[in-house]
N, C-alpha and C positions, 0 to 999 in steps of 0.2 A: 653337683646337683643344685637346683634352685627351687624355691618354694613357689606356690601358685598365686601369691598375693601381689605380684608386680606386673610390669609390662616388659616384654622382650622384643627386640627388633633384630631380624636376621639380615646380615649384610653379605653381599657377594662381590666378586670382582676386585678383591684386595690384593695388594702386592706384599708377599711374604718373603722372609720371616719378619715379624714385628721386632723393632728395636727402639729403645728409648732415644729421644732427641730427634725424632723424625715425624713427619706428617703423612697420614695415610688417608685414602679415599675408599669408600665402599658404597655400593648401591643397595637401597632398601628393597629386599626381596619379599619380606613378610613382616607383619606386625601382629604380635600375639599378646593378649591380656588374659590374666586369670588362669594360666595353665602352668607355666614354669617348665624347666628341663627341655627347652627348645634344642633341637639337633643342630650341631655346628656343621655347616656345609663345607665341602672341600673348597679351598680358596676363599673362604669367607670367615665371618665372625658373628657372635651374638652379643648384643648390648642388653644387659639386664638391669632394671632400675626399680627403686622404691622411692616413695616420698617425692622430693623435688626432681630427682632423676627420672622418676616415672612420668611426671608432668611434661618434662622435656621430650621424652620418647613418644608420648602420645601425640605430639605435634607433627611427627614425621609421617610422610606418606610413601606408599609403595612406589618405587621408581625414582625417588629422590636420591641425590648423592649426598653422603655425609662425610665431612672432613674430621679426622681424628688426630689430635696432637698428643703424642706420648712423650713424657719427660718427667724430670724431678725438679723440685725447688732448687736443690743444689745440683748444678749441671755436671759435677764430677761423677755423680751416680749414673749418668747416661752411658758411661763406659763399662759399667758392671755387666758381666756376661751371665752370671747365675746369682740368684738371690732367694732367700727364704725368710719369712716373717715368723716372729714368736710373740710371747706374751710380755715377758719382762727380763731385763738383765739381772742375773742373780749373783754374778761376780764381776767386779771391775778392779783392775790393777791388783789382783790377788786378794781383794777384801770383799766381804759380804756386802751386796748391793741391795738387799731386801730390807724394808722397814721392820724394826723389831716388833714382835707381838701383833702381827697383822691379824685382824678379825676375819679376813677373807678366807672361807673354808677351802678354796682352791689353792691357797698358800699354806695354811696351817694344818690341814688334814692330809692324811696319807692317800695318795692316788698313784696310778701308773704315770710314769714321767718319760719325756724325751727331751734331751738337751744336747747342745753342741758347745764346745769350748776350745780355747786357744792356749797353748803353753807359751812360755817366754821364747822358746826357739822357733815358734811359728807353726809347730805341728798341731794337727786337729785331734780332738777327742770327741767321739759321738757316743752318747750313753742312752740306753733304753732301760727303764726300770719296770718290772712287772708289778701288778697290784690287783686289789679287789678279789683276791683268792686266798681266803683265810688260812687254809692248810698249806699254802705254798708261799705267797708273798702278799703283804698288805699294801706295798708301795712305799713312797717316801713323801714327807713334807718338802716344800721347796727349800726350807732351811737345811734339812738333812741332805738334799741333793747338792746344794751349794758346798756343804762341808765335805761331802764325798769327792766332788770334783777338785776342791782344794787339796785333798789328800793325794790326788793323782797329778799334782803340779799344774793344774789349770789356773790361769790368772784372769781370763775373761770368759764368761759363760752366759748363754742365752737359753731360757726355758722355751721350748717349742710346744706345739700342740700335744697334749697328753691324754690321759684317760684311755678310752677304748681305741683312740687313734695311735697309741704307742705300739708300733710294730717295727721290728728289725728283721730284714731279710738279707741274705747274702748267698754267695755261690760257694758251696763247700768244695774242698780240694777235689779236682777232677770232674766236677759237675758242670754241665752246660746250662743248667736252670737255677733259678733262685729257690731258696728254702727259707721259710719263716723260722728264725732262730730263737725267738722268745715265745712267751705264752700270753697272747693278747687277752685282755680281760673280757672281751666279748666272745671268746672262744674261736674267733676267726678274724681275718682282716676286715677293717671297717673302711668303707669308701671315704676318701678324704680329698680335699681340694689341692693339697700340695704335698711334696715329698722331697727328700734329699737323696741324690744318687751319686755313687762314685764308680768310675769306669777304669778298667785297665786298657790302655791304648797301645801296649806293646805288640809287635807283630808276632805271628805264629813262629815257633821255634822247634827244636828237636826234643825228643823224649829225654827227660831227666829224672822225673819223680814217679814212683809207683805207690799206690795205696791199696792195701787189702782191707775190705770192709766186711765184717768188723775186724779191728786189729787185735782184739782180745775177747774171748768168749768162754763162758763156763757152761758145760753141757752135761746132761745125764747120759750114762753109758748107753751106746747104741744109737745115739742121735746123729742124723746127717746134717751137715752144715753146708749151705751153698754160699760160698764166698763171692763177693763182687770185687772187681779190680778196676781202679780208676787211675788216670795218668795225667801228668802235667808236663809242659815244656819248661825251659829254664826261666821263662818269664811268668810262670804260673798260669798260663793259658791251659784250658782243658784239652785233652787229646783223646781221639777214639782209638780203641785197641781191638785187634782181632784175637779172641781167646786162644785160637790155635797157634798163635805165634808166641805165646807165653808158656814158659816151662814151670811146672808145679812140683814141689817135693815136700815130704814130711818126715820128721824124725820123731818116732814114737809109735804107739799102738793104734793102727788105723790105716785106711787106704783111700785113694781117690777113685770114685765111681766114674767120674768124667772130669775134664779140666775145671778146677775150682770147687768141685763137689766132694767133700771129705766125710767119711763115716768113721766114728770112733769105735774101737774094738776092745778097749781095756782102759781101766782107770789110770790116771797119771797126767803128765803134761806133754803136749805135742807142739812142736814148732812147725809152722807152715811157711814155705818160702816160694815167692813168685818172682821170676826174673825174665828180663828181655834185654839183651845187650848188656850195657853197664848198669842199667836201672834195676833195682831190686827192692822188694818189700817183704816184711816178715809179720807174721801174726802168731798169737799164742792161743792154743786150745787147752783148757783144763777140763778133764773128764772125771766125773764123780759117779759113784754107784749107790749112794745113800742120799735121801732127801730129808730135810728137816721139817718142811711144811708144804702144804698144797692148798690152793685157793681157787674156787670157781666163782665166776660172776656172769650175770647177776645171780645173787643168792635167792632172789624171790622175783617171780615174774607172773603176770596175769595175761593169759592168752584166750582168744576165742577160736572156735573151729575155723581152720583155713589159715591161721596166723602162724608165723615161723619165728623162732628165737635161736640165735647162735650164741653158744656159751663159750666164754674164754676161761682158760686155766693157766694159773701161774704156779711154778714150783721153785723152791729155794732150799739151800742148805745153810750151814752155819755162817758161810762167807758171803751169801747174797743170792740173787736170782739165777735160775738155770734155764738154758734153752733145752726144750724137750721135743723130740720128734712126735707128731700127733699119733702115730701108729703105736706108740709105747703106752699110751693111756688105756686103762681098762674101764669100761662103762657098764653101769647097771641102772635100769629104770624100773620102778615099781610104783603101784598106786592104782586108784580107781580109773577105769576107762582105757587101760592099755591093751586089753585083750583084743584079738581080731584086728580090725582096721581102725582102732582108736587113735593111734599116733603113727607118725613116720619119723624114724631116727636115722640120720646120716652121720656115722661116727667120724669119717674123714673130715667133715666140715663142722662137727660138733653142733649140728643143727637139728632142732626138734620142731616138727610141724604137728599141730593138733588137728585131727580129722573129725573128732566127735567131742561133745562137751565132757569135761573131766575136772576133777578137783583133787587137791592134796597129792599131786604127782611128785615123786621124789626122784631126782637125778643124782646118781652117785658116781664119782670118778676116783680111780685108785692109781697110784704110781709107787712102786716099791711097797713099803709098809705104811704109807700115808694115804688118807682118803679125804674127800671133801663132798659136801652135799648142797644141792639147790632144790627149791620147791617151786612147782608150777601150780598156779591157782590155789594157794593155801587159803584155808578159812581164816579171814582177817581177825586180828586181835587189836584192841585199842592200844595206842602208844602209852597212855596212862590209864589205869583201870577206872579212875573216877571221871574220865573225860568222855566216855562213850555217850554219844547223843547230845553232848553239850554244845551250845551255840558257837562256842569259841574253839571247838575241837580242831577244825582244819588249820587255823592260825597257830594254835599252841603246838600241834604236831610238827608243822613246818618250821616253826621257830626252834623246836627241840632238835630237829634234824640238822639245823644250821649251827647248833651249839650255842644259841642265844639264851635259851632258858633250859632249866633242868627240873627234874622232879625230886621226890623224897625217897629214902631207902625202901619204903613200903610199896613203891610202885605207883604212888598217887602224885597228882599235880597240885591239889588243893586250890581249885580255881577261885574260890570265894575268899581266900585269905587276903587280908588287907596288906598293902605294900607300904614300907617306910621310905623316908627320903634317901636313906643309904642304899636301899635295894633299887630304887628308881635310878639313882646316879650310876650304880653298877651296870644296870641294863642299858642305859644310854651310852656308856663308854663302850660296851661290846657292840651295840648296833651301829654307832657312828665311827667305830674304830679309832677312838681318841687315845693318844698317848697319855700315860699317867701325868697329871698336872703337878706343878711344883707346889710347895707348901702354901696353902691358902690362908688368909687372915681370919680364920674362925676362932672365936674366943673359946669354943668348946671342942677344939680339935682333938683333945685327949679323950673325948667321949665318942669319937667316930671310930668304928671298928677298923682294924688295920686293913682288912680286905677291901674297904670302901674309900680309904683316904685318897688314893690317887684318882679314883673316879670322881669323888666329890670336888677335889681341886680342879680337875679338868673341866667339869661341867660349870663350875663357878667362873673359871677364867674364860670360858667360851660364852659366858653370859646366859647360859641355859637355866641355871638354878641360882637364885639369889638368897642371901642369908636374912636373918631376923636381927633387928637392932639389939645390941647388948653391950652395956658399959662403954659406949663410944665406938664400938666396933660392930661386928656381925657374928651371929651364931648360926650353925648349920642345922642343929636339932635332928641328928641322924635317925633317932628312933620314932620321930613324929610321923603319923600316917599321912599319906599324900591324898588329897581330894581329887575328884574328877576335874574340878576347876583348875587346880594347879597343874595337872597333867596336860590339860588342853592349852594352858598358857605356854608350857614348855614346848609343846609341839608347834604352836604358833611361832615361837621364837626360832625354832629350827627351820620352819618353812620360810621365814623372813631371811635368815642368814644364807640359806641355800637358794633363795630366789625361786622357790617352787610356785608354780602357777596352777590355777584351778578355776572351774566354773560352777562347782556345786553350790547350790543355794539352800541353806538350812535356816529355818526360823523356828527356834525352840519355843515351845509354849510357855516355858518358865524363864525366858531370857531376861525378864526384869530382875531376876534374882542374881544375875551376873553383875558383879561390881564394875563400875565405870573403868577402873584402872586395867581390868582384864579383858574388856570387850573386844578391843582391836585384835589381840592375839588369838582369842577364842574363835572369833569369826574367820580369821585367816586360816586357822587350823581346820575349821569346818569347810571352808571354801576349797581347800586343797585336798579334801577327802581324808584327812588324818583323824578327824573326830566325827563321831556320829552319835545321835541320841538314842533314846529308848523307843520302842514301838509306839508309845503314847505321845511321842513328839517332845518329851522333856529331855533336858540335859542333866538335871539333878546335880548342880555344881558342888554342893556341899557334901555330897555322899562320898565316903572313902573309896579309893581306887582299889579294885581287886586284881589279883594276878592274871585272871582271864582277860579283863579289860585292858590291862597294860600290854599283854602279849598281842592282842588283836590290833590295838592302835599302833604299836611299834612294828608289827608285820606290815601294816599299810605303809608305814614310813620306809621300810626296806624296799618295798615294791617301787616307791617313788624314787628313792636314791639310785636304784639300779639304772634308771634312764635319765639322771640329772646331769650327766657330763658326757 
């Protein structure tokens, strides 16, 4: 994809494929300015340019012939068949190739990563690291990525496009299609300009391997399992199978309703065998009759008349998740508006459709001696009892749901409580996902609470928080309140380090009270939307920072960080 800020020239009549070290000619079919994403014609190409390149393209006229020379400064590269570019070498000759202590957040902070490396024997290692998913994986710094590759015997490694572009797809055994094997931070594949692909060029062969999917499953008594069967030849190419040509057998309590469809009939362990010729596969079924827990999701949903919600149910015992036949669940629905034609319930799909307005509708599901509940259109309660109607309630609640802030044991948030430097450092560490810093040179390090020392050091080493002069060194002053000015400066430093851009123009009516040393960072934070003033147009820089103000500004930062890479 290309942006709409340049000029693009569409060429036709070219001789393909394109190879380095050769000269090609193409006829100008169309010239397009200010649009981008021009379609590439069959047998043609698109030249896209900005700056000086755009000026050159603007000279071309429809019908003219253009001569294109493809090549490298080093002609040896003209013989390369496949190539892919990256950001930086992270290992060379088995040693770290990154500069120590890089201030670049794309190097020193944890992100999803993609890298390729070579071992001494010439074999390749391709690594994709998931990240930006706090309950699953935060990612790696480039230093951590380099160390990991070293541990796997890699001696030369290149960092490739990461972040939301880190996607690993492969063909699972017996599959004819690709499957995304990692968990991309965007929740899906991101369109990218390049990729690296590996192909199996072996010819089709004879059947050698069979795979039963799943190979092991734990089920609740009475559950039917529909197994899938996949096959490969001796070269690991996928093969198609006729289910009628495969023999199925089972040892244990249960029977096959049809080829591959097994129903458990008693607790215990069952071995499933599928065979064709000399190829054979085995699977294990563990049948249990007691559940340890039951969970329904979503546990809370808001519906309008005509809307549908499908509920998911999970069951488990002491050893882990269980597969359960949907027909074994028992459902009960009660609440206001369910009489007559108020709702439509489809138990086989676990689907509820609201036909009339209703509230406080309870959905209850039971399996064995366990049950779980969900609510439809519950009367809402505030996340914190002292935040209802507060201007910062949406930001505080969303920050709390992300685990970035928490309340007090009495159910309050105390939005007007003043924050200390230690508390702000801890918040910044969680929001930016900073690894704990090494010992910082604070003269008063013994006065910093243990829970904040790693955060204080991390923020100091990133240049976000600076100390106060003391005895030829610096002091942190952990218990000192943070002012709105100081928080604005910190946010401005973050915007600078992450190269955040913005067009917001704010002229504070009291901006003369902003000291000269802080103005550049304060206005950068305001321009990028991280800082806002009061309704009367003031910033009030000397005023202490409250918990509500900190949560609101840091939530704006989280929104910006989500799209910064």
